[in-house]
N, CA, C and O atoms as CSV, one atom per row, in Angstrom:
chain,resi,resn,atom,element,x,y,z
A,1,GLY,N,N,194.358,124.935,82.990
A,1,GLY,CA,C,193.355,123.940,83.265
A,1,GLY,C,C,191.968,124.432,82.971
A,1,GLY,O,O,191.113,123.669,82.520
A,2,GLY,N,N,191.733,125.714,83.225
A,2,GLY,CA,C,190.412,126.271,83.003
A,2,GLY,C,C,190.012,126.217,81.535
A,2,GLY,O,O,188.856,125.976,81.188
A,3,HIS,N,N,191.011,126.451,80.685
A,3,HIS,CA,C,190.737,126.448,79.244
A,3,HIS,C,C,190.401,125.038,78.768
A,3,HIS,O,O,189.466,124.857,77.988
A,4,ALA,N,N,191.153,124.039,79.228
A,4,ALA,CA,C,190.923,122.646,78.845
A,4,ALA,C,C,189.566,122.179,79.367
A,4,ALA,O,O,188.837,121.464,78.678
A,5,GLN,N,N,189.238,122.590,80.585
A,5,GLN,CA,C,187.952,122.192,81.177
A,5,GLN,C,C,186.791,122.828,80.393
A,5,GLN,O,O,185.769,122.182,80.160
A,6,LEU,N,N,186.955,124.089,79.993
A,6,LEU,CA,C,185.928,124.779,79.210
A,6,LEU,C,C,185.753,124.088,77.871
A,6,LEU,O,O,184.632,123.908,77.394
A,7,LEU,N,N,186.876,123.700,77.266
A,7,LEU,CA,C,186.840,123.011,75.980
A,7,LEU,C,C,186.108,121.675,76.116
A,7,LEU,O,O,185.300,121.315,75.260
A,8,LYS,N,N,186.393,120.942,77.199
A,8,LYS,CA,C,185.752,119.656,77.431
A,8,LYS,C,C,184.243,119.844,77.635
A,8,LYS,O,O,183.447,119.059,77.121
A,9,MET,N,N,183.854,120.870,78.375
A,9,MET,CA,C,182.425,121.152,78.590
A,9,MET,C,C,181.735,121.487,77.275
A,9,MET,O,O,180.604,121.067,77.032
A,10,MET,N,N,182.415,122.235,76.444
A,10,MET,CA,C,181.860,122.597,75.143
A,10,MET,C,C,181.686,121.355,74.272
A,10,MET,O,O,180.677,121.221,73.579
A,11,GLU,N,N,182.657,120.451,74.301
A,11,GLU,CA,C,182.559,119.210,73.528
A,11,GLU,C,C,181.380,118.374,74.010
A,11,GLU,O,O,180.633,117.821,73.203
A,12,GLU,N,N,181.213,118.281,75.340
A,12,GLU,CA,C,180.103,117.504,75.903
A,12,GLU,C,C,178.762,118.107,75.487
A,12,GLU,O,O,177.825,117.388,75.140
A,13,ARG,N,N,178.689,119.432,75.528
A,13,ARG,CA,C,177.449,120.091,75.118
A,13,ARG,C,C,177.182,119.866,73.628
A,13,ARG,O,O,176.036,119.668,73.226
A,14,MET,N,N,178.229,119.897,72.814
A,14,MET,CA,C,178.083,119.655,71.373
A,14,MET,C,C,177.583,118.239,71.131
A,14,MET,O,O,176.706,118.018,70.295
A,15,MET,N,N,178.149,117.266,71.873
A,15,MET,CA,C,177.714,115.872,71.715
A,15,MET,C,C,176.259,115.726,72.149
A,15,MET,O,O,175.494,114.998,71.517
A,16,ASP,N,N,175.878,116.405,73.211
A,16,ASP,CA,C,174.499,116.377,73.696
A,16,ASP,C,C,173.555,116.970,72.641
A,16,ASP,O,O,172.501,116.409,72.344
A,17,VAL,N,N,173.958,118.110,72.089
A,17,VAL,CA,C,173.147,118.756,71.043
A,17,VAL,C,C,173.041,117.847,69.817
A,17,VAL,O,O,171.968,117.732,69.226
A,18,GLU,N,N,174.144,117.201,69.431
A,18,GLU,CA,C,174.128,116.284,68.286
A,18,GLU,C,C,173.165,115.131,68.525
A,18,GLU,O,O,172.415,114.755,67.625
A,19,GLN,N,N,173.178,114.562,69.735
A,19,GLN,CA,C,172.260,113.465,70.060
A,19,GLN,C,C,170.807,113.941,69.986
A,19,GLN,O,O,169.937,113.258,69.445
A,20,LYS,N,N,170.569,115.133,70.547
A,20,LYS,CA,C,169.210,115.672,70.485
A,20,LYS,C,C,168.786,115.924,69.043
A,20,LYS,O,O,167.636,115.673,68.681
A,21,LEU,N,N,169.702,116.417,68.224
A,21,LEU,CA,C,169.393,116.662,66.813
A,21,LEU,C,C,169.088,115.351,66.076
A,21,LEU,O,O,168.182,115.294,65.245
A,22,LYS,N,N,169.860,114.294,66.394
A,22,LYS,CA,C,169.604,112.982,65.778
A,22,LYS,C,C,168.222,112.467,66.171
A,22,LYS,O,O,167.493,111.917,65.346
A,23,LEU,N,N,167.873,112.657,67.454
A,23,LEU,CA,C,166.563,112.224,67.940
A,23,LEU,C,C,165.447,113.000,67.218
A,23,LEU,O,O,164.461,112.416,66.769
A,24,VAL,N,N,165.625,114.324,67.117
A,24,VAL,CA,C,164.641,115.164,66.435
A,24,VAL,C,C,164.533,114.751,64.966
A,24,VAL,O,O,163.436,114.672,64.414
A,25,LYS,N,N,165.687,114.486,64.337
A,25,LYS,CA,C,165.695,114.072,62.932
A,25,LYS,C,C,164.929,112.753,62.771
A,25,LYS,O,O,164.149,112.605,61.831
A,26,ARG,N,N,165.145,111.797,63.679
A,26,ARG,CA,C,164.452,110.501,63.642
A,26,ARG,C,C,162.941,110.707,63.807
A,26,ARG,O,O,162.138,110.121,63.080
A,27,LEU,N,N,162.568,111.565,64.793
A,27,LEU,CA,C,161.145,111.847,65.028
A,27,LEU,C,C,160.497,112.513,63.803
A,27,LEU,O,O,159.373,112.189,63.419
A,28,LEU,N,N,161.239,113.449,63.207
A,28,LEU,CA,C,160.720,114.115,62.013
A,28,LEU,C,C,160.572,113.132,60.849
A,28,LEU,O,O,159.605,113.201,60.089
A,29,GLN,N,N,161.534,112.222,60.716
A,29,GLN,CA,C,161.447,111.225,59.647
A,29,GLN,C,C,160.243,110.308,59.870
A,29,GLN,O,O,159.544,109.954,58.920
A,30,ASP,N,N,160.003,109.926,61.127
A,30,ASP,CA,C,158.818,109.124,61.446
A,30,ASP,C,C,157.547,109.873,61.060
A,30,ASP,O,O,156.618,109.299,60.491
A,31,LYS,N,N,157.526,111.171,61.381
A,31,LYS,CA,C,156.347,111.986,61.062
A,31,LYS,C,C,156.174,112.094,59.553
A,31,LYS,O,O,155.050,112.026,59.055
A,32,VAL,N,N,157.276,112.263,58.816
A,32,VAL,CA,C,157.214,112.323,57.350
A,32,VAL,C,C,156.640,111.020,56.802
A,32,VAL,O,O,155.772,111.034,55.930
A,33,ASN,N,N,157.132,109.888,57.322
A,33,ASN,CA,C,156.625,108.585,56.867
A,33,ASN,C,C,155.137,108.436,57.169
A,33,ASN,O,O,154.368,107.936,56.348
A,34,GLN,N,N,154.749,108.880,58.362
A,34,GLN,CA,C,153.339,108.806,58.758
A,34,GLN,C,C,152.469,109.655,57.828
A,34,GLN,O,O,151.391,109.233,57.410
A,35,LEU,N,N,152.955,110.858,57.513
A,35,LEU,CA,C,152.202,111.749,56.629
A,35,LEU,C,C,152.144,111.212,55.199
A,35,LEU,O,O,151.129,111.366,54.519
A,36,LYS,N,N,153.222,110.586,54.743
A,36,LYS,CA,C,153.215,109.975,53.405
A,36,LYS,C,C,152.177,108.857,53.343
A,36,LYS,O,O,151.437,108.732,52.367
A,37,GLU,N,N,152.137,108.043,54.409
A,37,GLU,CA,C,151.171,106.949,54.478
A,37,GLU,C,C,149.741,107.507,54.485
A,37,GLU,O,O,148.856,106.984,53.808
A,38,GLN,N,N,149.534,108.567,55.255
A,38,GLN,CA,C,148.203,109.192,55.319
A,38,GLN,C,C,147.814,109.766,53.963
A,38,GLN,O,O,146.662,109.656,53.544
A,39,LEU,N,N,148.777,110.380,53.278
A,39,LEU,CA,C,148.512,110.924,51.942
A,39,LEU,C,C,148.114,109.813,50.978
A,39,LEU,O,O,147.193,109.972,50.178
A,40,SER,N,N,148.815,108.692,51.063
A,40,SER,CA,C,148.491,107.551,50.213
A,40,SER,C,C,147.073,107.059,50.482
A,40,SER,O,O,146.309,106.799,49.553
A,41,LYS,N,N,146.726,106.934,51.775
A,41,LYS,CA,C,145.367,106.506,52.146
A,41,LYS,C,C,144.332,107.509,51.651
A,41,LYS,O,O,143.282,107.125,51.136
A,42,ASN,N,N,144.634,108.804,51.810
A,42,ASN,CA,C,143.698,109.839,51.364
A,42,ASN,C,C,143.511,109.806,49.851
A,42,ASN,O,O,142.403,110.001,49.352
A,43,THR,N,N,144.593,109.559,49.129
A,43,THR,CA,C,144.513,109.479,47.673
A,43,THR,C,C,143.627,108.313,47.251
A,43,THR,O,O,142.792,108.443,46.356
A,44,LYS,N,N,143.825,107.155,47.919
A,44,LYS,CA,C,142.981,105.990,47.619
A,44,LYS,C,C,141.524,106.274,47.956
A,44,LYS,O,O,140.626,105.942,47.182
A,45,ALA,N,N,141.291,106.892,49.120
A,45,ALA,CA,C,139.923,107.216,49.534
A,45,ALA,C,C,139.287,108.195,48.558
A,45,ALA,O,O,138.105,108.073,48.235
A,46,ASP,N,N,140.061,109.162,48.088
A,46,ASP,CA,C,139.559,110.139,47.120
A,46,ASP,C,C,139.152,109.449,45.826
A,46,ASP,O,O,138.107,109.757,45.253
A,47,ALA,N,N,139.982,108.511,45.366
A,47,ALA,CA,C,139.655,107.765,44.149
A,47,ALA,C,C,138.382,106.944,44.348
A,47,ALA,O,O,137.545,106.856,43.450
A,48,MET,N,N,138.243,106.340,45.539
A,48,MET,CA,C,137.036,105.556,45.831
A,48,MET,C,C,135.798,106.447,45.844
A,48,MET,O,O,134.744,106.063,45.337
A,49,VAL,N,N,135.931,107.635,46.424
A,49,VAL,CA,C,134.795,108.567,46.471
A,49,VAL,C,C,134.397,108.964,45.046
A,49,VAL,O,O,133.211,109.027,44.724
A,50,LYS,N,N,135.382,109.228,44.206
A,50,LYS,CA,C,135.088,109.589,42.807
A,50,LYS,C,C,134.390,108.434,42.098
A,50,LYS,O,O,133.416,108.645,41.376
A,51,ASP,N,N,134.889,107.204,42.302
A,51,ASP,CA,C,134.264,106.022,41.698
A,51,ASP,C,C,132.823,105.872,42.177
A,51,ASP,O,O,131.925,105.586,41.386
A,52,LEU,N,N,132.611,106.067,43.482
A,52,LEU,CA,C,131.257,105.956,44.038
A,52,LEU,C,C,130.350,107.047,43.476
A,52,LEU,O,O,129.167,106.808,43.232
A,53,TYR,N,N,130.892,108.227,43.273
A,53,TYR,CA,C,130.120,109.334,42.712
A,53,TYR,C,C,129.657,108.985,41.299
A,53,TYR,O,O,128.498,109.195,40.939
A,54,VAL,N,N,130.589,108.445,40.504
A,54,VAL,CA,C,130.264,108.049,39.127
A,54,VAL,C,C,129.233,106.918,39.141
A,54,VAL,O,O,128.256,106.945,38.393
A,55,GLU,N,N,129.466,105.927,40.002
A,55,GLU,CA,C,128.539,104.793,40.089
A,55,GLU,C,C,127.156,105.266,40.534
A,55,GLU,O,O,126.141,104.796,40.020
A,56,ASN,N,N,127.117,106.186,41.479
A,56,ASN,CA,C,125.841,106.728,41.946
A,56,ASN,C,C,125.103,107.437,40.819
A,56,ASN,O,O,123.892,107.279,40.670
A,57,ALA,N,N,125.833,108.218,40.027
A,57,ALA,CA,C,125.218,108.916,38.889
A,57,ALA,C,C,124.647,107.907,37.890
A,57,ALA,O,O,123.555,108.106,37.357
A,58,GLN,N,N,125.389,106.824,37.640
A,58,GLN,CA,C,124.911,105.786,36.720
A,58,GLN,C,C,123.663,105.104,37.271
A,58,GLN,O,O,122.718,104.835,36.530
A,59,LEU,N,N,123.665,104.826,38.573
A,59,LEU,CA,C,122.502,104.183,39.192
A,59,LEU,C,C,121.278,105.104,39.150
A,59,LEU,O,O,120.161,104.642,38.915
A,60,LEU,N,N,121.487,106.392,39.374
A,60,LEU,CA,C,120.374,107.341,39.302
A,60,LEU,C,C,119.796,107.391,37.890
A,60,LEU,O,O,118.579,107.446,37.714
A,61,LYS,N,N,120.668,107.371,36.890
A,61,LYS,CA,C,120.213,107.379,35.493
A,61,LYS,C,C,119.422,106.102,35.197
A,61,LYS,O,O,118.371,106.149,34.557
A,62,ALA,N,N,119.936,104.963,35.668
A,62,ALA,CA,C,119.237,103.694,35.457
A,62,ALA,C,C,117.882,103.711,36.164
A,62,ALA,O,O,116.895,103.202,35.633
A,63,LEU,N,N,117.839,104.296,37.359
A,63,LEU,CA,C,116.577,104.387,38.097
A,63,LEU,C,C,115.583,105.267,37.344
A,63,LEU,O,O,114.406,104.923,37.239
A,64,GLU,N,N,116.050,106.401,36.820
A,64,GLU,CA,C,115.181,107.282,36.030
A,64,GLU,C,C,114.609,106.537,34.837
A,64,GLU,O,O,113.413,106.623,34.557
A,65,MET,N,N,115.464,105.806,34.135
A,65,MET,CA,C,115.013,105.063,32.955
A,65,MET,C,C,113.997,103.995,33.351
A,65,MET,O,O,113.001,103.797,32.654
A,66,THR,N,N,114.244,103.309,34.464
A,66,THR,CA,C,113.324,102.273,34.938
A,66,THR,C,C,111.982,102.887,35.315
A,66,THR,O,O,110.929,102.338,34.989
A,67,GLU,N,N,112.020,104.024,36.000
A,67,GLU,CA,C,110.773,104.707,36.363
A,67,GLU,C,C,110.007,105.144,35.124
A,67,GLU,O,O,108.780,105.055,35.076
A,68,GLN,N,N,110.744,105.620,34.116
A,68,GLN,CA,C,110.095,106.044,32.866
A,68,GLN,C,C,109.447,104.846,32.176
A,68,GLN,O,O,108.329,104.947,31.671
A,69,ARG,N,N,110.153,103.707,32.155
A,69,ARG,CA,C,109.586,102.499,31.558
A,69,ARG,C,C,108.336,102.059,32.311
A,69,ARG,O,O,107.355,101.626,31.707
A,70,GLN,N,N,108.384,102.176,33.643
A,70,GLN,CA,C,107.226,101.787,34.455
A,70,GLN,C,C,106.032,102.677,34.131
A,70,GLN,O,O,104.914,102.183,33.989
A,71,LYS,N,N,106.257,103.983,34.014
A,71,LYS,CA,C,105.166,104.903,33.663
A,71,LYS,C,C,104.586,104.547,32.298
A,71,LYS,O,O,103.368,104.525,32.118
A,72,THR,N,N,105.467,104.268,31.340
A,72,THR,CA,C,105.015,103.893,29.998
A,72,THR,C,C,104.191,102.608,30.058
A,72,THR,O,O,103.137,102.513,29.430
A,73,ALA,N,N,104.671,101.629,30.809
A,73,ALA,CA,C,103.960,100.359,30.944
A,73,ALA,C,C,102.604,100.573,31.613
A,73,ALA,O,O,101.613,99.955,31.223
A,74,GLU,N,N,102.560,101.442,32.613
A,74,GLU,CA,C,101.295,101.728,33.286
A,74,GLU,C,C,100.303,102.381,32.334
A,74,GLU,O,O,99.118,102.049,32.354
A,75,LYS,N,N,100.775,103.315,31.492
A,75,LYS,CA,C,99.902,103.961,30.504
A,75,LYS,C,C,99.369,102.929,29.512
A,75,LYS,O,O,98.176,102.898,29.208
A,76,LYS,N,N,100.282,102.080,29.008
A,76,LYS,CA,C,99.848,101.041,28.061
A,76,LYS,C,C,98.830,100.120,28.720
A,76,LYS,O,O,97.835,99.746,28.099
A,77,ASN,N,N,99.072,99.758,29.955
A,77,ASN,CA,C,98.158,98.890,30.699
A,77,ASN,C,C,96.781,99.545,30.835
A,77,ASN,O,O,95.753,98.890,30.666
A,78,TYR,N,N,96.775,100.835,31.141
A,78,TYR,CA,C,95.522,101.570,31.281
A,78,TYR,C,C,94.748,101.559,29.962
A,78,TYR,O,O,93.546,101.297,29.940
A,79,PHE,N,N,95.455,101.849,28.856
A,79,PHE,CA,C,94.785,101.863,27.556
A,79,PHE,C,C,94.281,100.472,27.178
A,79,PHE,O,O,93.198,100.333,26.610
A,80,LEU,N,N,95.066,99.447,27.493
A,80,LEU,CA,C,94.626,98.081,27.210
A,80,LEU,C,C,93.374,97.728,28.024
A,80,LEU,O,O,92.454,97.090,27.513
A,81,GLU,N,N,93.351,98.145,29.283
A,81,GLU,CA,C,92.171,97.882,30.116
A,81,GLU,C,C,90.945,98.604,29.554
A,81,GLU,O,O,89.838,98.066,29.573
A,82,GLU,N,N,91.149,99.822,29.055
A,82,GLU,CA,C,90.039,100.554,28.418
A,82,GLU,C,C,89.543,99.815,27.181
A,82,GLU,O,O,88.338,99.679,26.970
A,83,LYS,N,N,90.493,99.333,26.357
A,83,LYS,CA,C,90.118,98.596,25.146
A,83,LYS,C,C,89.356,97.323,25.508
A,83,LYS,O,O,88.358,96.987,24.871
A,84,ILE,N,N,89.833,96.615,26.540
A,84,ILE,CA,C,89.161,95.383,26.976
A,84,ILE,C,C,87.741,95.709,27.432
A,84,ILE,O,O,86.799,94.993,27.095
A,85,ALA,N,N,87.588,96.782,28.193
A,85,ALA,CA,C,86.261,97.182,28.668
A,85,ALA,C,C,85.347,97.511,27.490
A,85,ALA,O,O,84.184,97.110,27.463
A,86,ASN,N,N,85.890,98.251,26.510
A,86,ASN,CA,C,85.100,98.605,25.323
A,86,ASN,C,C,84.736,97.364,24.509
A,86,ASN,O,O,83.609,97.224,24.035
A,87,LEU,N,N,85.717,96.462,24.355
A,87,LEU,CA,C,85.434,95.228,23.613
A,87,LEU,C,C,84.390,94.383,24.335
A,87,LEU,O,O,83.538,93.762,23.701
A,88,SER,N,N,84.461,94.364,25.660
A,88,SER,CA,C,83.472,93.619,26.451
A,88,SER,C,C,82.081,94.193,26.225
A,88,SER,O,O,81.110,93.449,26.088
A,89,LYS,N,N,81.987,95.535,26.185
A,89,LYS,CA,C,80.687,96.179,25.916
A,89,LYS,C,C,80.185,95.801,24.531
A,89,LYS,O,O,79.007,95.494,24.345
A,90,ILE,N,N,81.101,95.827,23.555
A,90,ILE,CA,C,80.693,95.491,22.180
A,90,ILE,C,C,80.209,94.048,22.119
A,90,ILE,O,O,79.166,93.766,21.530
A,91,VAL,N,N,80.965,93.132,22.725
A,91,VAL,CA,C,80.573,91.717,22.721
A,91,VAL,C,C,79.237,91.549,23.429
A,91,VAL,O,O,78.376,90.800,22.969
A,92,LYS,N,N,79.065,92.239,24.538
A,92,LYS,CA,C,77.802,92.163,25.284
A,92,LYS,C,C,76.646,92.666,24.429
A,92,LYS,O,O,75.574,92.063,24.386
A,93,ASN,N,N,76.892,93.802,23.739
A,93,ASN,CA,C,75.848,94.374,22.882
A,93,ASN,C,C,75.546,93.458,21.703
A,93,ASN,O,O,74.390,93.328,21.300
A,94,LEU,N,N,76.569,92.824,21.150
A,94,LEU,CA,C,76.353,91.908,20.026
A,94,LEU,C,C,75.623,90.648,20.489
A,94,LEU,O,O,74.758,90.126,19.786
A,95,ALA,N,N,75.981,90.168,21.675
A,95,ALA,CA,C,75.367,88.944,22.185
A,95,ALA,C,C,73.936,89.190,22.632
A,95,ALA,O,O,73.093,88.300,22.517
A,96,SER,N,N,73.654,90.352,23.126
A,96,SER,CA,C,72.329,90.667,23.658
A,96,SER,C,C,71.238,90.560,22.605
A,96,SER,O,O,70.256,89.860,22.852
A,97,PRO,N,N,71.339,91.199,21.455
A,97,PRO,CA,C,70.275,91.077,20.451
A,97,PRO,C,C,70.164,89.649,19.910
A,97,PRO,O,O,69.064,89.178,19.622
A,98,SER,N,N,71.294,88.967,19.771
A,98,SER,CA,C,71.210,87.607,19.233
A,98,SER,C,C,70.521,86.680,20.211
A,98,SER,O,O,69.815,85.762,19.795
A,99,LEU,N,N,70.711,86.899,21.511
A,99,LEU,CA,C,70.006,86.093,22.509
A,99,LEU,C,C,68.513,86.406,22.480
A,99,LEU,O,O,67.672,85.518,22.618
A,100,ASN,N,N,68.205,87.678,22.298
A,100,ASN,CA,C,66.794,88.084,22.225
A,100,ASN,C,C,66.157,87.601,20.924
A,100,ASN,O,O,64.982,87.232,20.907
A,101,SER,N,N,66.909,87.601,19.861
A,101,SER,CA,C,66.335,87.213,18.565
A,101,SER,C,C,66.279,85.707,18.374
A,101,SER,O,O,65.500,85.221,17.555
A,102,THR,N,N,67.080,84.970,19.103
A,102,THR,CA,C,67.082,83.510,18.957
A,102,THR,C,C,65.726,82.902,19.300
A,102,THR,O,O,65.229,82.091,18.519
A,103,PRO,N,N,65.105,83.245,20.416
A,103,PRO,CA,C,63.790,82.658,20.684
A,103,PRO,C,C,62.753,83.051,19.641
A,103,PRO,O,O,61.825,82.297,19.349
A,104,GLN,N,N,62.928,84.249,19.085
A,104,GLN,CA,C,61.949,84.660,18.057
A,104,GLN,C,C,62.096,83.810,16.820
A,104,GLN,O,O,61.107,83.533,16.141
A,105,LEU,N,N,63.336,83.378,16.504
A,105,LEU,CA,C,63.528,82.538,15.339
A,105,LEU,C,C,62.896,81.171,15.559
A,105,LEU,O,O,62.385,80.579,14.609
A,106,ARG,N,N,62.916,80.665,16.754
A,106,ARG,CA,C,62.385,79.337,17.055
A,106,ARG,C,C,60.849,79.371,17.080
A,106,ARG,O,O,60.213,78.371,16.748
A,107,SER,N,N,60.271,80.451,17.451
A,107,SER,CA,C,58.817,80.471,17.575
A,107,SER,C,C,58.093,80.679,16.289
A,107,SER,O,O,56.862,80.713,16.271
């Protein structure tokens, strides 16, 4: 009887261990699935970060070009204002003697 009882106890322990192993296997599979999902999310996030990095570089280049155009436009504007001022002086100088000489012609 002792041998049969020992055998039965061993079988019960084996069944208990098998159940625990199945539970551990299920938990590990859940963890694997969770990690696969996280890896997928990380891969997508990494791709988005790379896209944003490229887009940021393009925007910075566009900003540099816009700033350069603005500087060029400001320089042209400055030179045009100088030309206008000079032309105004010339017109003033041309008009001044003719205004002074007009009364002399009439008298």
